[in-house]
VEXDREN-2710 file (C-alpha; in Angstrom, 1 decimal):
% VEXDREN-2710
k/r/px/py/pz
1/MET/-7.1/14.2/17.5
2/ALA/-9.8/12.8/15.2
3/ASP/-12.8/10.9/16.6
4/MET/-12.6/7.2/17.1
5/LEU/-14.6/4.8/14.9
6/SER/-16.9/3.0/17.3
7/GLY/-16.3/-0.7/18.0
8/TRP/-12.6/-0.8/17.1
9/SER/-9.8/-1.2/19.6
10/ASN/-6.7/-0.2/17.6
11/ARG/-5.9/2.3/14.9
12/ARG/-2.8/3.8/13.2
13/GLU/-2.6/7.2/11.6
14/PHE/-0.8/7.6/8.2
15/SER/-0.5/10.3/5.6
16/VAL/0.2/10.8/1.9
17/ASN/3.3/12.9/1.3
18/ALA/2.1/16.0/-0.6
19/ASN/5.7/16.7/-1.7
20/VAL/5.3/14.1/-4.5
21/ILE/1.7/15.0/-5.5
22/ASP/2.0/17.4/-8.4
23/GLY/-1.7/18.1/-8.6
24/GLU/-4.9/17.3/-6.6
25/LEU/-6.2/13.8/-7.3
26/SER/-9.8/12.7/-7.1
27/ASN/-10.9/9.1/-6.3
28/PHE/-7.3/8.0/-6.3
29/PRO/-6.6/4.2/-5.7
30/LEU/-4.0/4.7/-3.0
31/PRO/-1.5/1.8/-2.5
32/LEU/-0.7/1.0/1.1
33/HIS/2.0/-1.5/2.0
34/LEU/2.3/-3.0/5.5
35/SER/5.5/-4.9/6.5
36/ALA/8.3/-4.9/9.0
37/SER/9.6/-1.8/7.2
38/ALA/6.7/0.0/5.6
39/GLY/6.4/3.5/4.2
40/ILE/8.9/6.3/3.8
41/ASP/10.2/5.9/7.3
42/GLY/10.3/2.1/7.4
43/LEU/7.6/1.6/10.1
44/ASP/7.7/-1.8/11.7
45/ALA/4.0/-2.8/11.3
46/SER/4.4/-6.1/13.1
47/VAL/1.9/-5.0/15.8
48/ILE/-0.8/-4.9/13.2
49/PHE/-0.1/-8.5/12.0
50/ASP/0.2/-9.6/15.7
51/GLU/-3.3/-8.3/16.4
52/ILE/-4.9/-9.7/13.2
53/ALA/-3.1/-13.0/13.9
54/SER/-4.1/-14.9/10.8
55/ASP/-5.0/-14.4/7.1
56/SER/-8.6/-15.4/7.9
57/ASN/-8.9/-12.2/9.9
58/ARG/-7.6/-9.9/7.1
59/LYS/-11.0/-8.2/6.6
60/LYS/-11.1/-7.1/10.3
61/ILE/-9.7/-3.7/9.2
62/ALA/-11.1/-0.3/8.2
63/VAL/-9.7/2.8/6.7
64/THR/-11.2/6.3/7.3
65/SER/-10.6/9.8/6.1
66/ASP/-9.0/12.4/8.4
67/ASP/-12.1/12.7/10.6
68/GLY/-11.5/9.2/11.8
69/LEU/-15.1/8.2/11.1
70/THR/-15.8/8.3/7.3
71/GLU/-15.0/4.8/6.0
72/LEU/-13.3/4.3/2.6
73/TYR/-13.4/1.4/0.3
74/VAL/-10.4/-1.0/0.5
75/GLU/-9.2/-3.8/-1.8
76/ILE/-6.9/-6.4/-0.3
77/ALA/-4.5/-7.4/-3.1
78/LEU/-2.2/-9.4/-0.7
79/TRP/-2.3/-10.4/2.9
80/ASP/0.4/-12.7/4.2
81/ASN/0.2/-12.7/8.0
82/ALA/2.9/-15.3/8.5
83/ASN/5.5/-13.2/6.6
84/GLU/4.0/-9.9/7.6
85/GLN/3.3/-8.6/4.2
86/ALA/0.2/-6.8/2.9
87/TRP/-0.8/-4.7/0.0
88/LEU/-4.0/-2.7/0.1
89/PHE/-5.6/-0.2/-2.3
90/ILE/-7.8/2.5/-0.9
91/LYS/-10.2/4.8/-2.7
92/VAL/-9.3/8.2/-1.4
93/PRO/-11.8/10.9/-2.4
94/THR/-9.2/13.7/-2.5
95/VAL/-5.4/13.6/-2.3
96/SER/-4.0/17.1/-1.8
97/SER/-0.9/18.5/-3.4
98/THR/-0.5/21.3/-0.9
99/ALA/-0.8/19.5/2.5
100/ASN/-0.4/15.9/3.6
101/THR/-3.6/13.9/3.3
102/THR/-4.3/12.2/6.7
103/LEU/-6.0/8.8/6.9
104/TYR/-6.6/6.2/9.7
105/LEU/-6.1/2.4/9.6
106/TYR/-8.2/0.5/12.1
107/TYR/-7.5/-3.2/13.0
108/ASP/-9.1/-5.5/15.6
109/ALA/-9.1/-9.3/15.6
110/GLU/-12.2/-9.3/17.7
111/HIS/-14.2/-7.1/15.2
112/ALA/-16.5/-8.7/12.6
113/ASP/-15.3/-8.8/9.0
114/ASN/-15.8/-5.4/7.5
115/ASP/-17.6/-6.7/4.4
116/SER/-19.3/-3.4/3.8
117/TYR/-16.0/-1.6/2.9
118/VAL/-13.2/-4.2/2.6
119/GLY/-12.8/-7.0/0.1
120/ASP/-10.4/-9.2/-1.7
121/THR/-9.5/-8.7/-5.4
122/GLY/-12.6/-9.4/-7.4
123/ASP/-15.1/-9.0/-4.5
124/ALA/-18.0/-6.6/-5.3
125/VAL/-17.2/-4.3/-2.5
126/SER/-13.5/-3.8/-3.4
127/GLN/-14.5/-3.0/-7.0
128/ASN/-15.6/0.4/-5.7
129/VAL/-11.9/1.3/-5.2
130/TRP/-11.5/1.7/-9.0
131/ASP/-13.3/4.6/-10.8
132/SER/-15.4/4.2/-13.9
133/GLY/-12.4/5.2/-16.1
134/PHE/-10.6/1.9/-15.3
135/GLU/-11.4/-0.8/-17.9
136/ALA/-9.2/-3.5/-16.3
137/VAL/-6.7/-3.7/-13.3
138/TYR/-4.5/-6.8/-12.7
139/HIS/-2.2/-7.0/-9.7
140/MET/-0.8/-10.4/-10.9
141/ALA/-1.1/-11.8/-7.4
142/GLN/-3.0/-15.1/-8.2
143/ASP/-1.5/-18.5/-8.9
144/PRO/-1.5/-19.3/-12.6
145/ASN/-0.9/-23.0/-12.1
146/GLY/-2.9/-25.3/-14.3
147/ASP/-4.1/-22.5/-16.6
148/GLY/-7.4/-22.3/-14.7
149/ALA/-10.2/-20.3/-16.4
150/ASP/-10.4/-16.7/-15.1
151/SER/-7.8/-17.4/-12.4
152/ILE/-6.0/-14.0/-12.8
153/LYS/-8.4/-11.5/-11.3
154/ASP/-9.5/-8.1/-12.7
155/SER/-10.1/-5.7/-9.8
156/THR/-12.7/-3.6/-11.6
157/ASP/-16.4/-4.2/-11.9
158/HIS/-15.9/-5.3/-15.5
159/ALA/-14.6/-8.6/-14.2
160/ARG/-12.4/-9.1/-17.2
161/HIS/-10.5/-12.0/-15.5
162/MET/-7.7/-13.6/-17.5
163/THR/-7.0/-17.3/-18.2
164/PRO/-3.3/-18.5/-18.3
165/GLY/-2.1/-20.3/-21.4
166/GLY/1.0/-22.3/-22.2
167/SER/2.4/-24.3/-19.3
168/MET/2.2/-21.9/-16.4
169/ALA/2.9/-23.2/-12.9
170/THR/2.8/-22.1/-9.3
171/ALA/6.5/-21.3/-9.5
172/ASP/5.6/-18.6/-12.0
173/LEU/4.0/-16.5/-9.2
174/VAL/7.1/-14.7/-8.0
175/SER/8.1/-11.8/-5.8
176/GLY/7.4/-8.4/-7.2
177/VAL/8.0/-4.8/-6.2
178/GLU/8.3/-4.3/-2.4
179/ASN/7.4/-7.9/-1.7
180/GLY/4.2/-7.7/-3.8
181/LYS/3.5/-10.3/-6.4
182/ALA/4.3/-10.7/-10.1
183/ILE/3.9/-13.4/-12.8
184/GLU/7.0/-14.6/-14.7
185/PHE/6.7/-15.3/-18.4
186/ASP/9.0/-17.8/-20.0
187/GLY/9.3/-16.1/-23.4
188/SER/8.2/-19.2/-25.3
189/ASN/4.5/-20.0/-24.6
190/ASP/3.3/-18.2/-21.5
191/ILE/0.3/-15.9/-22.0
192/LEU/-2.7/-14.5/-20.2
193/ILE/-5.9/-14.0/-22.2
194/ALA/-9.1/-12.2/-21.4
195/ALA/-12.4/-12.4/-23.3
196/SER/-13.0/-10.3/-26.4
197/GLU/-14.2/-6.9/-25.3
198/ASP/-13.8/-3.2/-26.3
199/LEU/-11.3/-1.7/-23.9
200/GLY/-10.5/1.6/-25.5
201/SER/-11.7/5.1/-26.2
202/THR/-11.2/7.4/-29.1
203/ALA/-10.9/10.4/-26.7
204/GLY/-8.1/9.1/-24.6
205/MET/-6.5/6.0/-23.2
206/THR/-3.9/5.0/-20.5
207/VAL/-2.0/1.8/-20.0
208/GLU/0.2/1.2/-17.0
209/GLN/2.5/-1.7/-16.4
210/VAL/5.2/-2.8/-13.9
211/LEU/7.8/-4.9/-15.8
212/SER/11.1/-6.6/-15.4
213/CYS/13.2/-8.4/-17.9
214/ALA/16.6/-10.2/-17.4
215/ASP/17.6/-9.3/-20.9
216/TRP/16.1/-6.0/-22.1
217/ASP/18.5/-5.9/-25.1
218/GLY/17.9/-9.4/-26.3
219/ALA/18.5/-10.3/-29.9
220/ALA/18.5/-7.7/-32.6
221/SER/15.1/-7.0/-34.3
222/GLN/13.2/-9.1/-31.7
223/TRP/9.6/-8.0/-30.8
224/LYS/8.5/-8.7/-27.3
225/THR/4.9/-8.0/-26.4
226/THR/3.8/-7.1/-22.9
227/TRP/0.2/-6.1/-23.7
228/TYR/-2.0/-6.6/-26.7
229/ALA/-5.5/-5.3/-27.6
230/GLY/-5.7/-5.2/-31.3
231/ASP/-5.0/-1.7/-32.5
232/TYR/-3.0/-1.0/-29.3
233/THR/-0.3/-3.6/-29.3
234/GLN/2.5/-2.5/-26.9
235/ASN/5.8/-4.0/-28.1
236/TRP/9.5/-3.8/-27.1
237/PHE/11.9/-3.8/-30.0
238/ASP/15.7/-4.0/-29.8
239/ASP/17.0/-1.9/-32.6
240/LEU/20.7/-2.7/-32.5
241/GLY/21.0/-2.1/-28.8
242/SER/18.6/0.9/-28.4
243/ILE/15.4/-0.1/-26.7
244/GLN/12.2/1.3/-28.1
245/MET/8.6/1.0/-27.2
246/TYR/6.2/0.7/-30.1
247/PHE/2.5/1.1/-30.3
248/GLY/1.3/-0.7/-33.4
249/ASP/-2.2/-1.2/-34.8
250/THR/-4.0/-3.4/-37.2
251/ASP/-6.3/-1.0/-39.0
252/GLY/-3.7/0.9/-41.1
253/ASP/-3.4/3.9/-38.9
254/GLY/0.4/3.3/-38.6
255/THR/2.8/2.7/-35.8
256/THR/4.3/5.1/-33.2
257/GLY/7.6/4.4/-31.5
258/VAL/9.2/6.1/-28.5
259/TYR/12.8/5.6/-27.5
260/VAL/13.2/4.6/-23.8
261/GLY/17.0/4.1/-23.6
262/ASP/19.0/1.3/-22.1
263/LEU/17.5/-0.4/-19.0
264/ASP/19.2/-2.2/-16.2
265/GLY/19.3/-5.9/-15.5
266/ASP/16.2/-7.5/-14.2
267/SER/15.0/-4.6/-12.0
268/PHE/11.3/-3.7/-12.1
269/HIS/10.3/-0.5/-13.8
270/TYR/7.0/1.3/-14.0
271/PHE/5.9/2.1/-17.6
272/ALA/2.8/4.1/-18.6
273/TRP/1.6/5.6/-21.8
274/ARG/-1.3/7.9/-22.3
275/LYS/-2.8/8.7/-25.6
276/ASN/-5.1/11.3/-27.1
277/SER/-6.0/12.0/-30.7
278/THR/-2.6/13.7/-31.5
279/ASP/0.0/12.5/-29.0
280/ILE/1.3/9.5/-27.1
281/ALA/3.3/10.3/-23.9
282/VAL/5.5/7.6/-22.3
283/TYR/6.4/7.7/-18.6
284/LEU/9.3/5.7/-17.2
285/ASP/9.1/5.3/-13.4
286/ASP/8.3/8.7/-11.9
287/ALA/8.6/11.1/-14.9
288/LEU/7.7/11.8/-18.5
289/TYR/10.3/10.1/-20.6
290/ASN/9.3/11.0/-24.1
291/HIS/6.4/11.7/-26.4
292/GLU/5.6/11.4/-30.0
293/ALA/2.9/12.5/-32.4
294/VAL/0.3/9.7/-33.2
295/VAL/0.8/8.2/-36.6
296/GLY/-2.5/7.9/-38.4
297/GLY/-5.9/8.1/-36.7
298/SER/-7.2/7.7/-33.2
299/SER/-9.4/4.7/-33.2
300/SER/-10.2/2.6/-30.2
301/PRO/-9.0/-1.1/-30.0
302/GLY/-12.4/-2.4/-30.6
303/ALA/-13.7/-5.8/-29.5
304/VAL/-10.6/-7.9/-29.4
305/ASP/-9.0/-10.6/-27.3
306/PHE/-7.0/-8.8/-24.6
307/SER/-3.7/-10.5/-23.7
308/VAL/-0.7/-10.0/-21.6
309/GLY/2.7/-11.7/-22.2
310/ALA/2.4/-12.2/-25.9
311/LYS/0.5/-10.9/-29.0
312/ASN/-2.7/-12.9/-29.4
313/ASN/-4.1/-12.5/-32.9
314/GLY/-5.2/-16.1/-33.5
315/SER/-1.6/-17.3/-33.5
316/PRO/0.2/-16.0/-30.4
317/SER/3.7/-14.6/-31.0
318/ALA/6.3/-12.1/-29.6
319/TRP/6.5/-13.8/-26.2
320/TRP/7.7/-11.7/-23.3
321/PRO/10.7/-13.1/-21.4
322/GLY/10.3/-11.5/-18.0
323/SER/8.0/-10.7/-15.2
324/ILE/4.9/-8.5/-15.1
325/GLY/3.7/-7.1/-11.7
326/GLU/0.8/-4.8/-12.6
327/VAL/-1.3/-4.0/-15.6
328/ARG/-3.9/-1.3/-15.7
329/VAL/-6.0/-0.1/-18.7
330/SER/-8.1/3.1/-18.5
331/SER/-10.4/4.5/-21.2
332/VAL/-9.4/8.0/-20.0
333/GLU/-6.2/9.9/-20.2
334/ARG/-4.7/9.9/-16.7
335/SER/-2.8/13.0/-15.6
336/ALA/0.9/13.1/-15.2
337/ALA/0.4/13.8/-11.4
338/TRP/-1.8/10.6/-11.2
339/LEU/0.9/8.4/-12.9
340/LYS/3.7/9.8/-10.7
341/ALA/1.7/9.2/-7.5
342/THR/0.9/5.7/-8.7
343/TYR/4.6/5.0/-9.2
344/TYR/5.6/6.3/-5.7
345/GLY/2.7/4.3/-4.2
346/LEU/3.7/1.0/-5.8
347/TRP/7.3/1.5/-4.7
348/ASP/6.1/2.2/-1.1
349/SER/7.5/5.8/-1.2
350/LEU/4.3/7.7/-0.7
351/ILE/3.1/7.0/2.8
352/THR/4.3/8.2/6.2
353/PHE/3.0/6.5/9.4
354/ASN/2.3/8.8/12.4
355/GLY/2.0/8.2/16.1
356/ALA/2.6/5.0/18.1
357/THR/0.6/1.8/18.4
358/LYS/2.4/0.0/21.2
359/PHE/4.1/1.3/24.3
360/GLY/7.2/-0.4/25.4
361/GLY/8.2/1.9/28.2
362/THR/6.7/4.4/30.6
363/LEU/3.9/6.7/29.4
364/LEU/3.8/9.8/31.6
365/CYS/0.8/12.2/31.4
366/VAL/1.4/15.4/33.4
367/ASN/-1.1/18.2/33.9
368/SER/-0.5/21.2/36.1
369/LEU/-3.7/23.1/36.8
370/TYR/-3.2/26.8/37.3
371/VAL/-6.6/28.2/36.2
372/GLY/-10.0/28.6/37.9
373/SER/-12.2/26.9/35.4
374/THR/-13.3/23.4/34.4
375/LEU/-10.7/21.0/33.1
376/ASP/-11.6/17.7/31.5
377/ILE/-8.8/15.2/30.9
378/VAL/-9.9/12.2/28.7
379/ASN/-7.5/9.5/27.6
380/SER/-8.5/6.5/25.6
381/LEU/-6.0/3.7/25.4
382/ASN/-6.7/1.7/22.3
383/VAL/-3.5/-0.2/21.9
384/GLN/-1.6/-2.8/23.9
385/VAL/0.3/-1.3/26.8
386/THR/3.3/-3.4/28.0
387/SER/4.7/-1.2/30.9
388/THR/3.8/1.4/33.5
389/ILE/1.4/4.2/32.9
390/GLY/1.8/7.0/35.4
391/LEU/-0.9/9.7/35.5
392/HIS/0.3/12.6/37.7
393/LEU/-2.0/15.6/38.4
394/SER/-0.5/18.4/40.5
395/ILE/-2.9/21.0/41.7
396/LEU/-1.0/24.1/42.8
397/GLN/-4.0/26.3/43.6
398/ARG/-6.8/26.2/46.1
399/LEU/-9.8/24.3/44.7
400/ALA/-13.1/26.1/45.1
401/SER/-15.3/23.3/43.6
402/ALA/-15.4/19.6/43.1
403/PHE/-12.4/17.7/41.7
404/GLU/-13.3/14.4/40.2
405/ILE/-11.1/11.6/38.6
406/LYS/-12.8/8.8/36.7
407/LEU/-11.0/5.8/35.4
408/ASN/-12.9/3.4/33.2
409/ILE/-11.0/0.2/32.2
410/GLU/-12.7/-1.8/29.5
411/GLU/-11.8/-5.3/28.5
412/ARG/-10.2/-4.4/25.2
413/PRO/-7.0/-2.6/26.3
414/LYS/-4.3/-5.1/27.5
415/PHE/-2.2/-4.1/30.5
416/ASN/0.8/-6.3/31.3
417/ASP/2.2/-4.1/34.1
418/THR/0.9/-1.5/36.6
419/ILE/-1.2/1.6/36.4
420/ASN/-0.3/4.3/39.0
421/LEU/-2.8/7.1/39.6
422/ILE/-1.1/9.7/41.8
423/ASN/-2.7/12.9/43.0
424/HIS/-1.0/15.5/45.1
425/ILE/-2.9/18.5/46.4
426/PHE/-0.6/21.3/47.4
427/ASP/-3.1/23.5/49.2
428/ALA/-6.3/23.2/51.2
429/ALA/-8.9/21.7/48.9
430/SER/-12.4/22.4/50.0
431/GLY/-14.8/20.5/47.8
432/VAL/-12.5/17.7/46.9
433/THR/-14.5/14.5/46.8
434/VAL/-13.9/11.0/45.9
435/GLY/-16.1/8.0/45.3
436/GLY/-16.0/4.3/44.9
437/THR/-14.0/1.5/46.5
438/THR/-10.6/0.0/45.5
439/THR/-9.9/-3.6/46.4
440/VAL/-6.3/-4.6/46.7
441/ALA/-5.4/-7.5/44.4
442/THR/-1.8/-8.1/45.5
443/SER/-0.4/-7.5/49.0
444/TYR/2.1/-4.7/49.2
445/VAL/4.0/-2.5/51.7
446/ASP/2.7/1.1/51.8
447/PRO/5.4/3.7/52.6
448/GLY/2.8/5.6/54.7
449/GLY/3.2/9.0/56.2
450/TYR/0.1/10.5/54.7
451/VAL/-3.6/10.9/55.7
452/THR/-6.2/8.6/54.2
453/PRO/-9.5/10.5/54.4
454/SER/-11.9/7.5/54.2
455/GLY/-9.8/4.8/55.9
456/ILE/-8.4/1.4/54.9
457/TYR/-10.2/-1.8/55.8
458/ASP/-9.3/-5.5/55.5
459/SER/-11.4/-8.1/53.6
460/GLU/-13.5/-8.7/56.8
461/GLY/-14.3/-5.0/57.2
462/ASP/-12.0/-4.5/60.2
463/VAL/-10.1/-1.2/60.3
464/ILE/-6.5/-1.1/59.3
465/VAL/-6.2/2.7/59.3
466/ALA/-9.1/4.8/60.6
467/PRO/-10.7/7.5/58.5
468/GLY/-8.7/10.7/58.8
469/ALA/-5.7/9.0/60.4
470/THR/-2.1/9.0/59.1
471/VAL/-1.0/5.8/57.5
472/PRO/1.9/4.4/59.5
473/VAL/5.3/4.0/57.8
474/ASN/5.7/0.7/56.0
475/THR/2.2/-0.5/56.6
476/THR/1.4/-3.9/55.1
477/ILE/-1.7/-3.8/53.0
478/PRO/-3.1/-7.4/52.6
479/VAL/-4.9/-8.9/49.7
480/GLY/-8.6/-8.1/49.7
481/ALA/-8.1/-4.8/51.6
482/ARG/-10.6/-2.1/50.7
483/VAL/-9.8/1.6/50.3
484/THR/-13.0/3.6/50.3
485/GLY/-12.7/6.6/48.0
486/GLY/-10.4/4.9/45.5
487/PHE/-7.5/7.2/45.9
488/TYR/-5.2/8.3/48.7
489/PHE/-5.2/12.1/49.3
490/ALA/-2.7/14.0/51.4
491/LYS/-2.3/17.6/52.4
492/ARG/1.4/17.8/52.0
493/HIS/3.7/20.8/51.5
494/GLY/7.1/21.4/50.1
495/LEU/7.1/18.5/47.6
END
């Protein structure tokens, strides 16, 4: 088991499924969804929200690499504690395609905010999640109401925040993929606009979007623009029922169109296109859908107003009648493996959660010692325990040296039931020593029939059972009684 990050009381192991990683990824922004049914196996992550308790504690988390100690940068795109929904993005240095990549999520309501590694969208620390190839990243998770300046946040350090236009309202912030967020565009005057900047590259470029539309077919010959940056206008065009994606430009280089087929209803889809000087490849959901040769040159968009939801060239047009849940622009050509992993991550089909965080029954730890060497048994309970923990150590051989049991109970673990520490020694045990004193908190009836080596005394120090004597059957042990030695030991045979 990996080491524990100091100062944290709870953690959860999770891993990236290598079966859908087609090539090793470096500095990948891994999506992590937490909910009552999270990941590939539908983990109930309620215990995490129960511990965090409120949205104001959302930064009391940490994510580490597989050593349990090396912290990774985290962006919180969404944290809704009341509805038990969260979306995080984690910068993972290496995601393997040959073995599952193991990570750890720490959470502790009593810890200080982890401002060094965890931030909300737009915070300086969370901008570290996105590598230098990202020009803009929008999760569409902010309220567009009132068309406030820069209200739709860019996750990258470019801070190319967008300002809503038209008549956008709080109601336009809708549910997206896997209970994430999206912004709904009315198809008549809704638009998001960022300041004029150069977003592109002549060497390569990638645009990713999560889109839905109630009417993909629409009216014949109608342009619908989801993303616009001058030379790289991404349009949808219904050509007599066959949907095509067009990449137009404004500098005479021509237009490239890629057929993407008929799409279903108002479901969300992941679309990505990546371009180099000769080819545009289009990805639909988890696979390459089509590619075409670039018509004309390979210029970059240049310094233009960047917009989402409509074409903004001084007189906005080609309004998008649907929802947009994610927009990412990169000035590099992302790999096919990268795009596929992004799709699976955004659809919460990339992560498997491992281990348990909350015990609802009996935890039994059994060790049988048959060897003549030192044995160290160390157990750290870093989660809430709601029932009995029984620790049973059976020693079946003669002990030739000291046998020591230490139990350190710190404040952080929460015990709602009993802890039973039971030791049976099956043979003569020279050198067995005990230390410390146990004070009885609740009166109980001891079944008796065994020898107590150090005696049992009441709260006044009077003897209940003398040292070395056999405890009588059904002896009542009162509150405040003290058992010197901390554990009862018995030389018993045939058990």
